[in-house]
A tleap script that builds the chain and sets N, CA, C and O, in Angstrom:
source leaprc.protein.ff14SB
mol = sequence {
  NGLU TRP LEU THR SER LEU ALA PHE ASP SER
  LEU ALA ARG PHE GLU THR ARG ARG LEU ARG
  VAL ASN GLN ARG TYR LEU ARG ASN THR VAL
  GLU GLN ILE LEU VAL PHE GLY VAL SER LEU
  PHE GLY LEU ALA ALA TYR CYS ALA ASP GLY
  ALA GLU MET ARG ALA VAL VAL VAL THR THR
  VAL VAL TRP ILE VAL ALA ARG VAL ALA PHE
  TRP LEU GLY TYR HIE ARG SER ALA ALA LEU
  TRP CYS SER CALA
}
set mol.1.N position { 17.516 0.147 -1.815 }
set mol.1.CA position { 17.889 1.457 -2.319 }
set mol.1.C position { 18.331 2.360 -1.172 }
set mol.1.O position { 19.325 3.079 -1.285 }
set mol.2.N position { 17.599 2.319 -0.089 }
set mol.2.CA position { 17.915 3.176 1.052 }
set mol.2.C position { 19.259 2.799 1.665 }
set mol.2.O position { 20.028 3.672 2.068 }
set mol.3.N position { 19.538 1.507 1.735 }
set mol.3.CA position { 20.770 1.047 2.366 }
set mol.3.C position { 21.998 1.242 1.490 }
set mol.3.O position { 23.117 1.277 2.001 }
set mol.4.N position { 21.813 1.371 0.188 }
set mol.4.CA position { 22.958 1.430 -0.721 }
set mol.4.C position { 23.237 2.839 -1.260 }
set mol.4.O position { 24.086 3.008 -2.135 }
set mol.5.N position { 22.540 3.831 -0.752 }
set mol.5.CA position { 22.758 5.195 -1.244 }
set mol.5.C position { 23.093 6.118 -0.076 }
set mol.5.O position { 23.190 5.688 1.073 }
set mol.6.N position { 23.266 7.380 -0.397 }
set mol.6.CA position { 23.531 8.372 0.651 }
set mol.6.C position { 22.323 8.611 1.545 }
set mol.6.O position { 22.436 9.275 2.575 }
set mol.7.N position { 21.165 8.076 1.160 }
set mol.7.CA position { 19.953 8.247 1.964 }
set mol.7.C position { 20.057 7.519 3.297 }
set mol.7.O position { 19.269 7.778 4.206 }
set mol.8.N position { 21.023 6.612 3.423 }
set mol.8.CA position { 21.223 5.899 4.681 }
set mol.8.C position { 21.496 6.871 5.815 }
set mol.8.O position { 21.078 6.637 6.949 }
set mol.9.N position { 22.191 7.956 5.518 }
set mol.9.CA position { 22.447 9.016 6.499 }
set mol.9.C position { 21.293 10.009 6.410 }
set mol.9.O position { 21.224 10.803 5.472 }
set mol.10.N position { 20.394 9.965 7.377 }
set mol.10.CA position { 19.205 10.814 7.319 }
set mol.10.C position { 19.531 12.300 7.431 }
set mol.10.O position { 18.722 13.137 7.031 }
set mol.11.N position { 20.681 12.637 7.958 }
set mol.11.CA position { 21.060 14.050 8.066 }
set mol.11.C position { 21.585 14.603 6.748 }
set mol.11.O position { 21.688 15.820 6.593 }
set mol.12.N position { 21.916 13.742 5.802 }
set mol.12.CA position { 22.436 14.192 4.513 }
set mol.12.C position { 21.326 14.751 3.620 }
set mol.12.O position { 21.612 15.441 2.641 }
set mol.13.N position { 20.085 14.465 3.941 }
set mol.13.CA position { 18.927 14.928 3.171 }
set mol.13.C position { 19.034 14.552 1.697 }
set mol.13.O position { 18.688 15.335 0.812 }
set mol.14.N position { 19.515 13.355 1.456 }
set mol.14.CA position { 19.629 12.844 0.093 }
set mol.14.C position { 18.408 11.992 -0.202 }
set mol.14.O position { 18.085 11.072 0.550 }
set mol.15.N position { 17.735 12.299 -1.293 }
set mol.15.CA position { 16.627 11.447 -1.710 }
set mol.15.C position { 16.420 11.594 -3.214 }
set mol.15.O position { 16.488 12.686 -3.778 }
set mol.16.N position { 16.171 10.476 -3.819 }
set mol.16.CA position { 15.885 10.462 -5.248 }
set mol.16.C position { 14.370 10.478 -5.425 }
set mol.16.O position { 13.626 10.297 -4.460 }
set mol.17.N position { 13.922 10.690 -6.639 }
set mol.17.CA position { 12.482 10.667 -6.913 }
set mol.17.C position { 11.908 9.300 -6.571 }
set mol.17.O position { 10.833 9.197 -5.980 }
set mol.18.N position { 12.630 8.256 -6.946 }
set mol.18.CA position { 12.165 6.892 -6.681 }
set mol.18.C position { 12.021 6.648 -5.181 }
set mol.18.O position { 11.037 6.052 -4.741 }
set mol.19.N position { 12.990 7.102 -4.402 }
set mol.19.CA position { 12.932 6.933 -2.961 }
set mol.19.C position { 11.764 7.713 -2.367 }
set mol.19.O position { 11.077 7.212 -1.477 }
set mol.20.N position { 11.532 8.932 -2.846 }
set mol.20.CA position { 10.397 9.735 -2.364 }
set mol.20.C position { 9.070 9.051 -2.664 }
set mol.20.O position { 8.176 9.017 -1.818 }
set mol.21.N position { 8.945 8.503 -3.879 }
set mol.21.CA position { 7.712 7.804 -4.253 }
set mol.21.C position { 7.510 6.590 -3.352 }
set mol.21.O position { 6.401 6.352 -2.874 }
set mol.22.N position { 8.564 5.827 -3.117 }
set mol.22.CA position { 8.450 4.648 -2.262 }
set mol.22.C position { 8.088 5.018 -0.829 }
set mol.22.O position { 7.291 4.328 -0.193 }
set mol.23.N position { 8.668 6.101 -0.319 }
set mol.23.CA position { 8.337 6.537 1.040 }
set mol.23.C position { 6.872 6.946 1.140 }
set mol.23.O position { 6.194 6.600 2.108 }
set mol.24.N position { 6.387 7.671 0.156 }
set mol.24.CA position { 4.980 8.095 0.178 }
set mol.24.C position { 4.042 6.919 -0.005 }
set mol.24.O position { 2.975 6.871 0.607 }
set mol.25.N position { 4.431 5.973 -0.842 }
set mol.25.CA position { 3.626 4.763 -1.019 }
set mol.25.C position { 3.534 3.988 0.292 }
set mol.25.O position { 2.452 3.545 0.676 }
set mol.26.N position { 4.657 3.823 0.977 }
set mol.26.CA position { 4.642 3.089 2.244 }
set mol.26.C position { 3.809 3.805 3.300 }
set mol.26.O position { 3.069 3.164 4.047 }
set mol.27.N position { 3.925 5.119 3.368 }
set mol.27.CA position { 3.118 5.879 4.330 }
set mol.27.C position { 1.629 5.714 4.025 }
set mol.27.O position { 0.824 5.516 4.936 }
set mol.28.N position { 1.265 5.795 2.745 }
set mol.28.CA position { -0.125 5.624 2.349 }
set mol.28.C position { -0.612 4.215 2.645 }
set mol.28.O position { -1.756 4.030 3.059 }
set mol.29.N position { 0.247 3.217 2.437 }
set mol.29.CA position { -0.140 1.836 2.716 }
set mol.29.C position { -0.384 1.624 4.196 }
set mol.29.O position { -1.324 0.922 4.569 }
set mol.30.N position { 0.437 2.211 5.045 }
set mol.30.CA position { 0.225 2.094 6.490 }
set mol.30.C position { -1.109 2.731 6.876 }
set mol.30.O position { -1.853 2.169 7.680 }
set mol.31.N position { -1.414 3.894 6.312 }
set mol.31.CA position { -2.689 4.538 6.600 }
set mol.31.C position { -3.860 3.671 6.134 }
set mol.31.O position { -4.854 3.521 6.845 }
set mol.32.N position { -3.735 3.113 4.951 }
set mol.32.CA position { -4.821 2.313 4.386 }
set mol.32.C position { -4.973 0.968 5.083 }
set mol.32.O position { -6.086 0.451 5.176 }
set mol.33.N position { -3.882 0.392 5.574 }
set mol.33.CA position { -3.969 -0.920 6.201 }
set mol.33.C position { -4.739 -0.849 7.521 }
set mol.33.O position { -5.354 -1.830 7.938 }
set mol.34.N position { -4.704 0.304 8.172 }
set mol.34.CA position { -5.497 0.457 9.394 }
set mol.34.C position { -6.991 0.394 9.080 }
set mol.34.O position { -7.743 -0.299 9.765 }
set mol.35.N position { -7.412 1.106 8.061 }
set mol.35.CA position { -8.815 1.090 7.647 }
set mol.35.C position { -9.183 -0.292 7.123 }
set mol.35.O position { -10.251 -0.815 7.441 }
set mol.36.N position { -8.304 -0.884 6.323 }
set mol.36.CA position { -8.558 -2.205 5.755 }
set mol.36.C position { -8.672 -3.263 6.848 }
set mol.36.O position { -9.540 -4.134 6.785 }
set mol.37.N position { -7.802 -3.190 7.843 }
set mol.37.CA position { -7.833 -4.173 8.932 }
set mol.37.C position { -9.140 -4.140 9.709 }
set mol.37.O position { -9.715 -5.186 10.011 }
set mol.38.N position { -9.603 -2.956 10.026 }
set mol.38.CA position { -10.881 -2.825 10.743 }
set mol.38.C position { -12.025 -3.374 9.883 }
set mol.38.O position { -12.889 -4.100 10.373 }
set mol.39.N position { -12.017 -3.021 8.613 }
set mol.39.CA position { -13.062 -3.500 7.697 }
set mol.39.C position { -13.002 -5.009 7.535 }
set mol.39.O position { -14.037 -5.671 7.461 }
set mol.40.N position { -11.797 -5.553 7.480 }
set mol.40.CA position { -11.648 -7.001 7.311 }
set mol.40.C position { -12.148 -7.748 8.535 }
set mol.40.O position { -12.773 -8.800 8.402 }
set mol.41.N position { -11.885 -7.228 9.717 }
set mol.41.CA position { -12.422 -7.854 10.925 }
set mol.41.C position { -13.948 -7.783 10.945 }
set mol.41.O position { -14.612 -8.722 11.386 }
set mol.42.N position { -14.498 -6.678 10.470 }
set mol.42.CA position { -15.959 -6.581 10.365 }
set mol.42.C position { -16.517 -7.601 9.396 }
set mol.42.O position { -17.543 -8.218 9.681 }
set mol.43.N position { -15.874 -7.794 8.267 }
set mol.43.CA position { -16.307 -8.803 7.306 }
set mol.43.C position { -16.204 -10.201 7.894 }
set mol.43.O position { -17.100 -11.024 7.707 }
set mol.44.N position { -15.120 -10.469 8.601 }
set mol.44.CA position { -14.941 -11.785 9.223 }
set mol.44.C position { -16.008 -12.048 10.279 }
set mol.44.O position { -16.488 -13.174 10.410 }
set mol.45.N position { -16.379 -11.021 11.027 }
set mol.45.CA position { -17.422 -11.185 12.044 }
set mol.45.C position { -18.787 -11.423 11.400 }
set mol.45.O position { -19.642 -12.092 11.979 }
set mol.46.N position { -18.984 -10.878 10.217 }
set mol.46.CA position { -20.248 -11.029 9.503 }
set mol.46.C position { -20.400 -12.425 8.904 }
set mol.46.O position { -21.524 -12.892 8.717 }
set mol.47.N position { -19.300 -13.092 8.603 }
set mol.47.CA position { -19.340 -14.426 7.992 }
set mol.47.C position { -19.848 -15.449 9.001 }
set mol.47.O position { -19.389 -15.502 10.143 }
set mol.48.N position { -20.806 -16.260 8.554 }
set mol.48.CA position { -21.445 -17.217 9.456 }
set mol.48.C position { -20.628 -18.496 9.626 }
set mol.48.O position { -20.591 -19.057 10.721 }
set mol.49.N position { -19.985 -18.959 8.584 }
set mol.49.CA position { -19.235 -20.211 8.691 }
set mol.49.C position { -17.938 -20.126 7.882 }
set mol.49.O position { -17.622 -19.096 7.286 }
set mol.50.N position { -17.202 -21.232 7.881 }
set mol.50.CA position { -15.915 -21.276 7.202 }
set mol.50.C position { -16.003 -21.081 5.704 }
set mol.50.O position { -15.090 -20.524 5.095 }
set mol.51.N position { -17.085 -21.530 5.107 }
set mol.51.CA position { -17.233 -21.391 3.658 }
set mol.51.C position { -17.350 -19.920 3.259 }
set mol.51.O position { -16.847 -19.516 2.210 }
set mol.52.N position { -18.004 -19.133 4.084 }
set mol.52.CA position { -18.150 -17.710 3.790 }
set mol.52.C position { -16.866 -16.926 4.064 }
set mol.52.O position { -16.721 -15.790 3.611 }
set mol.53.N position { -15.943 -17.528 4.797 }
set mol.53.CA position { -14.677 -16.849 5.096 }
set mol.53.C position { -13.803 -16.700 3.857 }
set mol.53.O position { -12.800 -15.987 3.883 }
set mol.54.N position { -14.184 -17.371 2.773 }
set mol.54.CA position { -13.451 -17.181 1.520 }
set mol.54.C position { -13.507 -15.723 1.089 }
set mol.54.O position { -12.592 -15.229 0.430 }
set mol.55.N position { -14.565 -15.047 1.456 }
set mol.55.CA position { -14.686 -13.628 1.122 }
set mol.55.C position { -13.552 -12.817 1.753 }
set mol.55.O position { -13.081 -11.845 1.163 }
set mol.56.N position { -13.117 -13.213 2.942 }
set mol.56.CA position { -12.014 -12.527 3.610 }
set mol.56.C position { -10.729 -12.726 2.819 }
set mol.56.O position { -9.967 -11.780 2.616 }
set mol.57.N position { -10.489 -13.948 2.376 }
set mol.57.CA position { -9.279 -14.246 1.604 }
set mol.57.C position { -9.305 -13.505 0.270 }
set mol.57.O position { -8.307 -12.904 -0.128 }
set mol.58.N position { -10.438 -13.546 -0.416 }
set mol.58.CA position { -10.556 -12.880 -1.714 }
set mol.58.C position { -10.379 -11.371 -1.558 }
set mol.58.O position { -9.703 -10.736 -2.367 }
set mol.59.N position { -10.972 -10.809 -0.538 }
set mol.59.CA position { -10.837 -9.375 -0.285 }
set mol.59.C position { -9.383 -8.999 -0.025 }
set mol.59.O position { -8.912 -7.967 -0.505 }
set mol.60.N position { -8.680 -9.819 0.722 }
set mol.60.CA position { -7.273 -9.560 1.013 }
set mol.60.C position { -6.424 -9.630 -0.252 }
set mol.60.O position { -5.561 -8.779 -0.470 }
set mol.61.N position { -6.663 -10.634 -1.081 }
set mol.61.CA position { -5.908 -10.774 -2.325 }
set mol.61.C position { -6.164 -9.578 -3.246 }
set mol.61.O position { -5.228 -9.037 -3.836 }
set mol.62.N position { -7.416 -9.172 -3.368 }
set mol.62.CA position { -7.743 -8.016 -4.212 }
set mol.62.C position { -7.080 -6.757 -3.672 }
set mol.62.O position { -6.585 -5.942 -4.450 }
set mol.63.N position { -7.063 -6.584 -2.360 }
set mol.63.CA position { -6.435 -5.409 -1.761 }
set mol.63.C position { -4.940 -5.379 -2.052 }
set mol.63.O position { -4.388 -4.328 -2.379 }
set mol.64.N position { -4.287 -6.530 -1.934 }
set mol.64.CA position { -2.846 -6.604 -2.204 }
set mol.64.C position { -2.560 -6.307 -3.669 }
set mol.64.O position { -1.633 -5.556 -3.973 }
set mol.65.N position { -3.332 -6.878 -4.574 }
set mol.65.CA position { -3.151 -6.618 -6.003 }
set mol.65.C position { -3.369 -5.133 -6.304 }
set mol.65.O position { -2.639 -4.546 -7.103 }
set mol.66.N position { -4.365 -4.533 -5.669 }
set mol.66.CA position { -4.634 -3.111 -5.879 }
set mol.66.C position { -3.494 -2.244 -5.352 }
set mol.66.O position { -3.165 -1.229 -5.965 }
set mol.67.N position { -2.888 -2.621 -4.232 }
set mol.67.CA position { -1.751 -1.856 -3.697 }
set mol.67.C position { -0.559 -1.938 -4.641 }
set mol.67.O position { 0.136 -0.944 -4.849 }
set mol.68.N position { -0.316 -3.120 -5.216 }
set mol.68.CA position { 0.788 -3.261 -6.176 }
set mol.68.C position { 0.512 -2.409 -7.415 }
set mol.68.O position { 1.413 -1.744 -7.926 }
set mol.69.N position { -0.733 -2.430 -7.897 }
set mol.69.CA position { -1.094 -1.608 -9.057 }
set mol.69.C position { -0.928 -0.121 -8.735 }
set mol.69.O position { -0.470 0.644 -9.584 }
set mol.70.N position { -1.290 0.290 -7.540 }
set mol.70.CA position { -1.121 1.673 -7.113 }
set mol.70.C position { 0.355 2.051 -7.097 }
set mol.70.O position { 0.730 3.131 -7.555 }
set mol.71.N position { 1.195 1.155 -6.568 }
set mol.71.CA position { 2.635 1.412 -6.512 }
set mol.71.C position { 3.222 1.556 -7.913 }
set mol.71.O position { 3.990 2.481 -8.178 }
set mol.72.N position { 2.858 0.642 -8.804 }
set mol.72.CA position { 3.351 0.711 -10.179 }
set mol.72.C position { 2.877 1.991 -10.872 }
set mol.72.O position { 3.656 2.656 -11.555 }
set mol.73.N position { 1.614 2.328 -10.695 }
set mol.73.CA position { 1.085 3.545 -11.299 }
set mol.73.C position { 1.704 4.798 -10.728 }
set mol.73.O position { 1.921 5.771 -11.450 }
set mol.74.N position { 1.993 4.784 -9.437 }
set mol.74.CA position { 2.617 5.943 -8.797 }
set mol.74.C position { 4.025 6.161 -9.338 }
set mol.74.O position { 4.457 7.299 -9.519 }
set mol.75.N position { 4.736 5.071 -9.593 }
set mol.75.CA position { 6.074 5.193 -10.186 }
set mol.75.C position { 5.995 5.665 -11.627 }
set mol.75.O position { 6.865 6.399 -12.095 }
set mol.76.N position { 4.959 5.247 -12.323 }
set mol.76.CA position { 4.822 5.654 -13.721 }
set mol.76.C position { 4.561 7.143 -13.816 }
set mol.76.O position { 5.263 7.859 -14.529 }
set mol.77.N position { 3.534 7.617 -13.086 }
set mol.77.CA position { 3.231 9.050 -13.065 }
set mol.77.C position { 2.193 9.326 -11.992 }
set mol.77.O position { 1.036 8.920 -12.107 }
set mol.78.N position { 2.614 10.013 -10.960 }
set mol.78.CA position { 1.667 10.376 -9.903 }
set mol.78.C position { 0.647 11.384 -10.420 }
set mol.78.O position { -0.506 11.373 -9.990 }
set mol.79.N position { 1.060 12.252 -11.337 }
set mol.79.CA position { 0.163 13.256 -11.893 }
set mol.79.C position { -0.902 12.643 -12.790 }
set mol.79.O position { -1.967 13.228 -12.986 }
set mol.80.N position { -0.618 11.474 -13.330 }
set mol.80.CA position { -1.584 10.806 -14.195 }
set mol.80.C position { -2.877 10.492 -13.453 }
set mol.80.O position { -3.960 10.533 -14.036 }
set mol.81.N position { -2.759 10.177 -12.157 }
set mol.81.CA position { -3.936 9.858 -11.354 }
set mol.81.C position { -4.755 11.109 -11.055 }
set mol.81.O position { -5.973 11.023 -10.901 }
set mol.82.N position { -4.112 12.258 -10.971 }
set mol.82.CA position { -4.795 13.491 -10.592 }
set mol.82.C position { -5.446 14.193 -11.789 }
set mol.82.O position { -6.296 15.062 -11.594 }
set mol.83.N position { -5.077 13.847 -12.992 }
set mol.83.CA position { -5.565 14.582 -14.144 }
set mol.83.C position { -6.939 14.112 -14.617 }
set mol.83.O position { -7.547 14.758 -15.471 }
set mol.84.N position { -7.433 13.010 -14.084 }
set mol.84.CA position { -8.718 12.473 -14.547 }
set mol.84.C position { -9.881 13.268 -14.014 }
set mol.84.O position { -11.033 12.949 -14.308 }
savepdb mol mol.pdb
quit
């Protein structure tokens, strides 16, 4: 979307709602991945053997699924999350 619209020129200040949502989602994901990475390393250090490392994989998969759900929900309605 960014490459195929006027948003490619950052001085044009062109942005659609979809592009704004995607930019905010990416910024939030970068912020969250820092916290998640530190927590994941802590979980990995806590695991005693390879069998317990499945928790790291499961945690990562759940985090990715949750980020996709957040992205979909944010596109649907950002205000929907705030009204609860």
